[in-house]
C-alpha positions as CSV (number, residue, x, y, z in Angstrom):
1,M,27.5,5.7,57.2
2,Q,27.0,2.9,59.7
3,M,23.2,3.2,59.3
4,I,23.6,3.0,55.5
5,R,25.8,-0.1,55.7
6,R,23.4,-1.8,58.1
7,F,20.4,-1.0,55.8
8,L,22.1,-2.4,52.7
9,G,23.6,-5.4,54.5
10,T,26.2,-7.2,52.4
11,A,25.4,-5.3,49.2
12,A,28.1,-3.1,47.9
13,K,27.2,0.5,47.6
14,R,27.4,3.5,45.2
15,F,26.8,7.0,46.6
16,W,28.0,10.6,46.5
17,M,30.1,11.8,49.4
18,L,31.7,15.2,49.4
19,G,31.5,15.4,45.6
20,T,33.3,12.1,45.1
21,L,31.5,9.1,43.5
22,V,32.0,5.9,45.6
23,S,31.2,2.7,43.7
24,I,28.3,0.6,44.7
25,S,27.0,-2.6,43.1
26,L,23.6,-3.4,44.5
27,L,22.3,-7.0,44.5
28,G,19.2,-7.0,42.2
29,C,20.3,-3.6,40.8
30,E,21.5,-2.3,37.4
31,E,23.4,1.1,37.4
32,G,21.9,2.0,40.8
33,V,18.3,0.8,40.0
34,L,16.9,-1.6,42.6
35,Y,14.7,-4.4,41.3
36,P,12.6,-5.8,44.2
37,G,12.8,-9.5,43.8
38,G,16.3,-9.5,42.3
39,E,17.7,-10.0,38.9
40,E,16.8,-13.6,38.4
41,I,14.4,-14.2,35.5
42,T,11.3,-16.1,36.4
43,G,9.2,-15.2,33.5
44,F,10.4,-14.7,29.9
45,F,8.1,-14.6,26.8
46,I,7.6,-13.2,23.3
47,L,4.6,-11.2,22.2
48,P,2.6,-12.2,20.4
49,E,2.5,-15.8,21.4
50,A,1.9,-16.9,17.8
51,L,2.2,-15.1,14.5
52,N,0.9,-15.5,10.9
53,L,2.3,-13.3,8.1
54,P,1.8,-13.2,4.3
55,V,4.9,-13.6,2.1
56,G,6.8,-10.3,2.3
57,G,5.1,-9.2,5.5
58,L,6.9,-7.4,8.3
59,F,6.4,-7.4,12.0
60,Q,8.1,-6.1,15.2
61,L,8.2,-8.7,17.9
62,Q,8.3,-7.7,21.6
63,V,9.9,-9.6,24.5
64,S,9.3,-9.4,28.2
65,A,11.4,-10.6,31.2
66,R,10.2,-10.5,34.8
67,N,11.6,-11.4,38.2
68,A,9.9,-13.2,41.1
69,G,8.4,-9.8,42.2
70,G,6.7,-9.4,38.8
71,I,9.1,-6.5,38.0
72,S,10.2,-6.0,34.3
73,L,13.9,-6.6,33.8
74,P,16.1,-5.1,31.0
75,V,15.9,-7.0,27.6
76,D,18.4,-5.0,25.6
77,Q,20.8,-8.0,25.5
78,V,18.3,-10.4,23.9
79,K,19.6,-12.5,21.0
80,W,17.2,-13.5,18.2
81,F,17.2,-16.5,15.9
82,S,15.1,-18.1,13.2
83,S,15.2,-21.8,12.8
84,N,14.5,-21.5,9.0
85,P,15.9,-18.2,7.6
86,T,14.6,-19.2,4.2
87,V,11.0,-18.8,5.5
88,A,11.7,-15.7,7.7
89,L,14.5,-13.5,8.9
90,V,14.7,-11.9,12.3
91,D,17.2,-9.2,13.1
92,S,18.9,-8.2,16.4
93,T,15.9,-6.1,17.5
94,G,13.2,-8.7,16.8
95,F,12.1,-7.3,13.5
96,V,10.7,-10.0,11.2
97,I,10.7,-10.2,7.4
98,A,8.6,-13.1,6.0
99,Q,10.5,-14.5,3.0
100,A,8.7,-17.6,1.7
101,Q,5.7,-19.8,2.5
102,G,6.3,-22.2,5.4
103,H,6.9,-22.1,9.1
104,T,9.8,-21.3,11.4
105,R,10.5,-21.1,15.1
106,L,11.6,-17.6,16.2
107,T,13.7,-17.8,19.4
108,A,14.8,-15.2,21.9
109,N,17.7,-15.9,24.3
110,L,18.5,-13.8,27.3
111,R,21.3,-15.0,29.7
112,E,20.4,-18.6,30.4
113,E,16.7,-18.2,29.5
114,S,15.1,-19.0,26.1
115,T,11.6,-18.6,24.7
116,S,10.2,-19.1,21.2
117,I,7.1,-18.8,19.1
118,I,6.0,-20.4,15.8
119,L,5.7,-18.1,12.7
120,V,3.5,-19.3,9.8
121,V,4.2,-17.6,6.6
122,E,1.2,-17.8,4.2
123,A,1.0,-17.4,0.5
124,L,0.0,-14.0,-0.8
125,P,-3.8,-13.6,-1.2
126,A,-5.2,-14.2,-4.7
127,A,-4.4,-11.2,-6.8
128,P,-8.0,-10.1,-7.5
129,W,-8.4,-9.7,-3.7
130,I,-5.9,-6.8,-3.9
131,W,-7.2,-5.0,-7.0
132,A,-10.3,-3.4,-8.4
133,E,-13.3,-5.1,-9.9
134,H,-15.3,-2.0,-10.1
135,V,-14.7,1.5,-11.5
136,C,-15.9,5.0,-10.6
137,A,-15.9,8.1,-12.7
138,N,-16.5,11.9,-12.3
139,A,-19.2,13.4,-14.4
140,D,-18.9,16.9,-15.7
141,D,-21.5,18.2,-13.1
142,G,-19.4,17.0,-10.1
143,S,-21.4,13.9,-9.4
144,V,-19.8,10.5,-9.2
145,Y,-21.0,7.3,-10.8
146,C,-19.8,3.7,-10.2
147,W,-20.4,0.3,-11.7
148,G,-19.1,-3.3,-11.4
149,R,-18.6,-5.4,-8.3
150,G,-20.4,-3.9,-5.3
151,T,-19.9,-6.7,-2.7
152,S,-17.9,-4.5,-0.3
153,G,-20.1,-1.4,-0.8
154,A,-17.4,0.2,-3.0
155,L,-20.1,1.6,-5.4
156,G,-21.4,4.0,-2.8
157,T,-25.0,3.3,-3.7
158,G,-26.2,2.4,-0.2
159,D,-26.0,-1.4,-0.5
160,R,-23.8,-4.3,-1.6
161,R,-25.3,-5.0,-5.0
162,S,-23.1,-5.2,-8.1
163,V,-24.5,-3.0,-10.9
164,R,-24.1,-3.3,-14.7
165,A,-24.5,0.3,-15.6
166,P,-23.4,3.6,-14.0
167,A,-25.1,4.2,-10.7
168,M,-24.9,7.6,-8.9
169,V,-23.0,7.6,-5.6
170,L,-25.2,8.8,-2.7
171,F,-23.5,12.1,-1.9
172,E,-24.6,15.7,-2.0
173,G,-22.3,18.5,-3.0
174,G,-20.2,16.8,-5.7
175,L,-16.8,15.1,-5.5
176,S,-13.7,15.4,-7.7
177,A,-10.6,13.4,-8.3
178,V,-12.3,10.0,-7.5
179,S,-9.9,7.1,-6.9
180,T,-10.8,3.5,-7.3
181,G,-9.2,1.0,-4.9
182,S,-9.5,-2.7,-4.4
183,G,-12.7,-2.8,-2.5
184,H,-13.1,0.9,-1.6
185,T,-13.3,4.2,-3.3
186,C,-12.4,7.8,-2.3
187,G,-13.0,11.3,-3.7
188,L,-12.4,14.9,-2.7
189,R,-14.8,17.8,-2.3
190,D,-13.7,21.1,-3.8
191,T,-12.7,22.3,-0.4
192,G,-10.2,19.4,-0.1
193,E,-12.1,17.2,2.4
194,A,-11.7,13.5,1.6
195,W,-14.6,11.1,1.6
196,C,-14.4,7.3,1.2
197,W,-16.8,4.3,1.0
198,G,-16.7,0.6,0.6
199,R,-14.7,-2.0,2.6
200,G,-13.4,-0.7,5.9
201,S,-12.0,-3.8,7.6
202,E,-8.4,-2.4,7.5
203,S,-9.5,1.2,8.4
204,Q,-8.9,2.3,4.8
205,L,-11.9,4.6,4.9
206,G,-10.1,6.9,7.4
207,N,-13.2,7.4,9.6
208,R,-11.7,5.8,12.8
209,S,-13.6,2.6,12.2
210,T,-13.1,-0.9,10.8
211,Q,-16.7,-1.0,9.5
212,S,-17.5,-1.0,5.9
213,S,-19.7,1.8,4.6
214,F,-22.1,1.6,1.6
215,S,-22.1,5.4,1.2
216,P,-19.4,8.1,1.6
217,V,-18.0,8.9,5.0
218,Q,-15.6,11.7,5.8
219,V,-12.0,11.0,6.5
220,K,-11.3,12.3,10.0
221,G,-8.6,14.7,11.1
222,G,-9.7,17.9,9.4
223,F,-7.1,17.6,6.6
224,H,-7.5,19.2,3.2
225,F,-6.1,17.3,0.3
226,S,-5.3,18.1,-3.3
227,K,-5.3,14.4,-4.3
228,V,-6.4,11.1,-2.8
229,A,-5.2,7.7,-3.8
230,A,-7.1,4.4,-2.9
231,G,-5.0,1.3,-3.0
232,G,-5.4,-2.4,-2.1
233,H,-6.5,-1.9,1.5
234,H,-4.9,1.5,2.3
235,T,-5.3,5.1,1.2
236,C,-3.0,8.1,0.9
237,G,-3.7,11.7,0.4
238,L,-1.6,14.7,-0.8
239,T,-2.3,17.6,1.5
240,M,-2.5,21.3,0.4
241,D,1.0,21.9,1.8
242,F,2.4,19.1,-0.3
243,R,2.8,16.6,2.5
244,L,1.6,13.0,2.4
245,R,-0.6,11.2,4.9
246,C,-1.7,7.6,4.7
247,W,-4.1,5.3,6.6
248,G,-5.4,1.7,6.6
249,W,-3.6,-1.6,6.1
250,N,0.1,-1.5,6.9
251,S,1.4,-5.1,7.1
252,F,4.1,-4.3,4.5
253,G,4.9,-0.8,5.6
254,Q,2.8,0.7,2.8
255,L,1.8,3.7,5.0
256,G,5.4,4.8,5.0
257,N,5.6,5.9,8.7
258,G,8.3,3.5,9.7
259,T,5.9,0.9,11.3
260,V,3.8,-2.0,10.3
261,I,0.9,-1.1,12.5
262,K,-2.6,-0.6,11.0
263,L,-3.7,3.0,11.5
264,W,-7.2,4.5,11.2
265,D,-6.0,8.1,11.3
266,P,-4.1,9.7,8.5
267,V,-0.4,9.6,9.5
268,T,2.4,11.7,8.0
269,I,4.9,9.5,6.2
270,A,8.5,9.4,7.4
271,S,9.9,12.0,4.9
272,D,10.6,15.7,4.9
273,Q,10.0,15.9,1.1
274,H,7.3,18.0,-0.6
275,F,5.4,15.9,-3.1
276,K,3.4,16.6,-6.2
277,D,1.9,13.2,-7.0
278,V,1.0,9.9,-5.2
279,S,-0.4,6.5,-6.1
280,A,-1.4,3.7,-3.7
281,G,-0.8,0.2,-5.1
282,G,-1.8,-3.3,-3.9
283,R,0.6,-3.3,-1.0
284,H,3.0,-0.5,-1.8
285,T,2.9,3.2,-2.4
286,C,4.9,5.6,-4.6
287,A,5.1,9.4,-4.8
288,V,6.9,12.0,-6.8
289,A,8.7,14.7,-5.0
290,E,8.5,18.3,-6.2
291,S,12.1,17.8,-7.5
292,G,10.9,15.0,-9.7
293,V,12.6,12.3,-7.6
294,M,10.5,9.2,-7.1
295,W,10.1,7.6,-3.7
296,C,8.4,4.2,-2.9
297,W,7.6,2.1,0.2
298,G,5.8,-1.0,1.3
299,A,5.9,-4.5,-0.3
300,N,8.8,-5.2,-2.6
301,E,9.1,-9.0,-3.3
302,R,8.7,-8.3,-7.1
303,G,10.9,-5.2,-7.1
304,Q,7.9,-2.8,-7.3
305,L,9.7,-0.2,-5.1
306,G,12.3,0.2,-7.9
307,D,15.3,0.6,-5.5
308,G,17.2,-2.3,-6.9
309,S,16.2,-4.7,-4.2
310,T,13.4,-7.0,-3.2
311,T,13.4,-5.9,0.4
312,A,10.2,-4.3,1.8
313,A,10.5,-0.8,3.2
314,M,8.5,0.8,6.0
315,S,9.6,4.4,5.0
316,P,10.3,5.9,1.6
317,V,13.3,4.7,-0.4
318,R,14.5,6.4,-3.5
319,V,13.8,4.8,-6.8
320,A,17.2,3.9,-8.4
321,T,17.2,6.2,-11.5
322,E,18.5,9.6,-12.5
323,A,15.2,10.3,-14.3
324,R,12.9,13.0,-13.0
325,F,9.2,12.3,-13.0
326,L,5.8,14.0,-13.5
327,S,3.4,11.4,-12.3
328,V,3.2,7.8,-11.1
329,S,0.7,4.9,-11.1
330,A,1.2,2.0,-8.7
331,G,-0.4,-1.3,-9.7
332,A,-1.0,-4.5,-7.8
333,N,2.7,-5.6,-8.0
334,H,4.3,-3.2,-10.5
335,T,4.7,0.5,-10.9
336,C,4.8,2.8,-13.9
337,A,5.6,6.5,-14.2
338,L,6.0,9.3,-16.7
339,D,9.2,11.3,-16.7
340,E,9.7,15.0,-17.5
341,Q,9.9,14.2,-21.2
342,N,6.6,12.2,-21.0
343,R,8.4,8.9,-21.5
344,A,7.0,5.9,-19.7
345,H,9.1,3.8,-17.3
346,C,7.9,0.7,-15.5
347,W,9.4,-1.7,-12.8
348,G,8.4,-4.6,-10.6
349,A,6.4,-7.8,-11.5
350,N,6.5,-8.7,-15.2
351,T,5.2,-12.3,-15.3
352,H,2.4,-11.1,-17.6
353,A,4.5,-8.5,-19.6
354,E,2.9,-5.7,-17.7
355,L,6.1,-3.6,-17.8
356,G,5.8,-3.3,-21.6
357,L,9.4,-4.3,-22.3
358,G,8.8,-7.2,-24.7
359,N,9.9,-9.8,-22.2
360,L,8.6,-11.6,-19.0
361,M,11.4,-10.7,-16.6
362,D,10.8,-8.8,-13.3
363,H,12.9,-5.6,-13.0
364,Q,13.9,-4.0,-9.7
365,T,14.7,-0.6,-11.3
366,P,12.8,1.5,-13.9
367,K,13.0,0.4,-17.5
368,S,11.8,2.4,-20.5
369,V,8.6,1.0,-22.1
370,S,9.0,-0.2,-25.7
371,F,8.7,2.1,-28.7
372,G,9.4,5.3,-26.7
373,F,6.0,6.9,-27.1
374,Q,5.3,10.1,-25.1
375,Y,2.3,9.8,-22.8
376,Q,0.0,12.2,-21.0
377,A,-1.4,9.6,-18.6
378,I,-0.6,6.1,-17.5
379,S,-2.5,3.5,-15.4
380,A,-1.0,0.3,-13.9
381,G,-3.6,-2.4,-13.2
382,L,-3.4,-6.0,-12.0
383,Y,-1.5,-7.7,-14.8
384,H,-1.7,-5.0,-17.5
385,T,-1.0,-1.3,-18.1
386,C,-2.5,1.4,-20.3
387,G,-1.2,4.8,-21.4
388,I,-2.6,7.7,-23.3
389,E,-0.2,9.2,-25.8
390,L,0.1,13.0,-26.1
391,S,-2.0,12.8,-29.3
392,G,-4.8,11.1,-27.3
393,L,-4.2,7.6,-28.8
394,L,-4.5,4.9,-26.3
395,Y,-2.1,1.9,-25.9
396,C,-2.3,-1.1,-23.5
397,W,0.2,-4.0,-22.9
398,G,0.5,-7.0,-20.7
399,E,-2.0,-9.8,-19.9
400,G,-4.8,-9.8,-22.5
401,T,-6.5,-13.2,-22.1
402,S,-9.7,-11.4,-20.9
403,G,-9.6,-8.8,-23.7
404,Q,-8.4,-6.1,-21.3
405,L,-5.9,-4.7,-23.9
406,G,-8.8,-3.7,-26.2
407,N,-6.9,-4.6,-29.4
408,G,-9.4,-7.2,-30.6
409,T,-7.4,-10.2,-29.3
410,N,-7.4,-12.3,-26.2
411,A,-3.7,-12.7,-25.8
412,L,-0.7,-11.4,-23.9
413,H,1.3,-8.7,-25.6
414,G,4.7,-7.5,-24.3
415,N,4.7,-4.3,-26.2
416,P,2.2,-1.4,-26.4
417,Q,-0.9,-2.2,-28.5
418,L,-3.1,0.4,-30.1
419,V,-6.7,0.4,-28.6
420,G,-9.0,1.2,-31.5
421,T,-8.9,4.7,-33.1
422,G,-10.5,6.8,-30.4
423,V,-8.8,9.8,-28.8
424,Y,-8.9,9.7,-25.0
425,Q,-8.2,12.0,-22.0
426,S,-8.5,9.6,-19.0
427,V,-7.8,5.8,-18.5
428,F,-8.1,3.2,-15.8
429,A,-6.6,-0.3,-15.7
430,G,-8.5,-2.6,-13.4
431,T,-8.2,-6.4,-12.6
432,S,-9.0,-7.8,-16.0
433,F,-10.7,-4.9,-17.6
434,S,-10.0,-1.3,-18.7
435,C,-12.0,1.9,-19.1
436,A,-11.3,5.3,-20.7
437,V,-13.0,8.6,-21.4
438,E,-13.1,9.9,-24.9
439,R,-11.8,13.4,-25.3
440,D,-14.2,15.0,-27.7
441,T,-17.5,13.3,-26.6
442,L,-16.7,12.8,-22.8
443,K,-18.2,9.3,-23.3
444,A,-16.8,6.4,-21.3
445,Y,-15.8,3.1,-22.9
446,C,-14.8,-0.2,-21.3
447,W,-13.4,-3.5,-22.4
448,G,-12.2,-6.8,-20.9
449,T,-14.1,-9.1,-18.6
450,G,-17.6,-8.1,-17.6
451,S,-18.5,-10.8,-15.1
452,F,-19.5,-8.2,-12.4
453,G,-20.9,-5.6,-14.8
454,Q,-17.6,-3.7,-14.7
455,L,-17.9,-2.8,-18.4
456,G,-21.0,-0.8,-17.6
457,Q,-23.0,-2.0,-20.7
458,G,-26.0,-3.2,-18.7
459,L,-24.9,-6.8,-19.4
460,L,-22.5,-9.3,-17.9
461,R,-20.8,-9.6,-21.3
462,S,-17.0,-9.4,-21.9
463,S,-15.4,-7.6,-24.9
464,N,-11.9,-7.3,-26.4
465,V,-12.6,-4.0,-28.0
466,P,-13.9,-0.7,-26.4
467,T,-17.6,-0.7,-25.9
468,P,-19.6,2.3,-24.8
469,V,-20.8,2.5,-21.2
470,S,-24.6,2.7,-20.9
471,G,-26.3,6.1,-20.8
472,S,-25.4,9.6,-22.0
473,I,-23.5,10.8,-19.0
474,P,-20.5,13.1,-19.9
475,F,-17.5,12.0,-17.8
476,V,-14.3,14.0,-17.3
477,Q,-12.2,11.5,-15.4
478,I,-12.3,7.8,-14.7
479,G,-10.7,5.4,-12.2
480,R,-7.7,6.9,-10.4
């Protein structure tokens, strides 16, 4: 004992003797852990040293405290503050929610020490940046054709050129279930392997890279999918065992794995549900469980998650409705779905009447689309939505100033508008244009703005009524 006392000097001690715990309180020690250099903080800082987020963005800050010996000290008692909570909130763990454009000082206090960083919250990127200006479609022989804006390589033709008429994707073996995202496209082989092409800066191609690809590359991981959904800058896939995996951009939690970290490998979402449908939107994702319950996650400043709030979610939250659903389509900032009676429900942004309710009010929970039609398919775009009735008649609603509603006008309409007299089997709503496949002829038609050749007519011409896509290619499915 005398040797122990001499070794520890004046420090009090804690040790076991004959089965009895004797209290010790070591200088520079917590609960018996010795910190060479003592407990005094000589270095205290936040990581990262500066931060920029878009409105609605999420981020987990880290803090580090060190003593004179360079040893890390406990930081579980840190207190966090935001100088401007209107711009951004920070909780007790350092988790940040960007609320509005502007800047704020985020401060961490530990004992007598204080450190801070400046957070700049930026306006959301222009809407076209997060939605499609091209379209891809499956031909009846398994080949894929794309047309429209090709700047990011999203047409899969081997270069960045935009094209005005259908161009075949450079892929041997055929792809099914093609899905058109903002600047990338994905499809499935019959065996379930996913292949993607186009913009890869956010790892949305799933090939463990941030490089863009002008032709299809295989999604890594050896997974087999029954459906793939390309969104703004992220992608999700429904596996053969009814689980969901997502990859790519994750600043708003749209990958659903409980983090806001960009991932280039498909990651399982934070849910034990089995799913039957999924759709990736601009910055959010929604999926239908086998039970018909709808779950959404990601950005939510316009109520696009449908949970009754405008709070972003990094893991699935249940949509606030008793309805049971068959399918879902997530748009740029709104979501639409078909229930088990084939009725359409929409929620989220409604500045352009894209919810089809006859008004311009955002809604944070599902609302029934006007007229109560029964639909077999629905597609949510940037500022408009289109749906195919059970009879095959096509209706569109929302922003129509570019002719994207296809009803012969260039005006906004808050209720469903009949698109010509054709009978259709597949539809896609893009940025300011729409496309559909006619049921009997398998011919594709497009309408709206054609500034990048996205109407596929061989011209850069716009149209407010359906116009046939060039060529005689029989298509079975278009868009997503």
